[in-house]
VEXMIBA-188571 format. One record per residue (C-alpha): residue in one letter; x negated, y, z. Coordinates in steps of 0.5 Angstrom, whole numbers, padded with zeros to 4 digits, always signed. Example, Ala and Ser with C-alpha at 12.3 -4.5 7.8 and 13.67 -1.06 7.14 Angstrom:
<recs>
a-0025-0009+0016s-0027-0002+0014
</recs>
This chain:
<recs>
m-0014-0010+0013p-0021-0008+0010k-0022-0002+0006f-0027+0002+0004r-0028+0008+0008s-0025+0014+0004m-0024+0019+0009r-0029+0023+0014m-0030+0021+0020g-0026+0024+0026t-0020+0024+0021p-0013+0023+0026a-0011+0017+0026v-0004+0018+0022a-0002+0016+0015t-0005+0021+0010h+0002+0024+0007l+0003+0026+0015l-0004+0030+0015h-0004+0038+0015n-0008+0039+0008p-0011+0032+0007d-0015+0033+0002t-0020+0036+0007y-0021+0029+0010v-0022+0026+0003t-0029+0025+0002t-0032+0026-0005i-0033+0019-0007g-0027+0017-0003r-0023+0021-0008f-0026+0017-0014l-0024+0011-0009r-0017+0013-0008k-0015+0015-0015t-0018+0008-0018s-0015+0004-0012l-0022+0001-0011d-0022+0003-0003e-0017-0004-0003l-0022-0009-0007p-0025-0011+0000q-0017-0014+0002l-0019-0019-0003w-0023-0022+0003s-0016-0022+0007i-0013-0025+0001l-0018-0031+0001k-0017-0032+0008g-0009-0032+0007d-0008-0026+0012m-0005-0023+0005s-0002-0024-0001f-0003-0021-0008v+0004-0019-0008g+0008-0016-0002p+0010-0011+0002r+0003-0006+0004p+0001-0007+0011a+0003-0002+0015l-0001+0002+0020f-0002+0001+0027n+0002+0008+0028q+0008+0007+0024a+0012+0005+0029d+0018+0008+0025l+0016+0003+0018i+0015-0003+0023e+0021-0002+0026l+0025-0002+0020r+0022-0007+0016t+0023-0012+0022r+0030-0010+0023r+0031-0012+0015g+0027-0019+0015v+0021-0016+0011h+0017-0017+0017a+0017-0025+0015l+0013-0024+0009a+0006-0024+0008p+0003-0016+0007g+0001-0016-0001l-0005-0012-0004t+0000-0009-0008g+0008-0009-0008w+0014-0007-0011a+0015-0001-0007q+0008+0001-0010v+0009+0001-0017t+0016+0004-0016g+0013+0010-0012r+0007+0009-0008d+0005+0015-0004e+0011+0019-0006l+0017+0014-0003p+0020+0016+0004i+0019+0010+0009p+0027+0009+0009e+0026+0008+0001k+0019+0004+0002v+0023-0001+0006q+0029-0002+0001r+0024-0003-0004d+0021-0008+0001v+0028-0011+0002e+0029-0011-0006y+0023-0015-0006l+0024-0020-0001r+0031-0022-0005r+0028-0022-0012r+0021-0026-0010s+0019-0031-0015f+0013-0032-0019w+0016-0028-0025f+0017-0022-0021d+0010-0023-0018l+0007-0023-0025r+0011-0016-0027i+0009-0013-0021l+0002-0015-0022w+0002-0012-0029l+0005-0006-0027t+0000-0005-0022a-0005-0005-0027v-0002+0000-0031k-0001+0005-0025v-0008+0003-0023l-0011+0005-0030r-0007+0011-0031g-0008+0014-0024d+0000+0014-0023g+0003+0016-0016v-0004+0017-0012s-0003+0024-0009h-0009+0024-0004
</recs>
């Protein structure tokens, strides 16, 4: 999953919320990229290639075994990863992994063209407001 670099070289390879004092690792431009979600822009290439969708569960990091295992158990792994998703517009960085997976399962059950449009609309609103970005 391509993204613009927003963290300093040498940052531990863990999810941002697991870092002790993550703000010390985020670059100045990275802070802006994350706040505006512009760090996600390169993922449009993955969507064009067919590796991702506009809406779906956000891709897990290689070291998020707990998230991957829960998603696999609940059938969420069958969905293409998305640029945005139901968990992102209903909690984003603040959701603990079990709740995130529950939102992914809810998306799996409810997915439709209209639900995707709603998620895309809510994503635009959240990005413009900067809601839910903790680092």
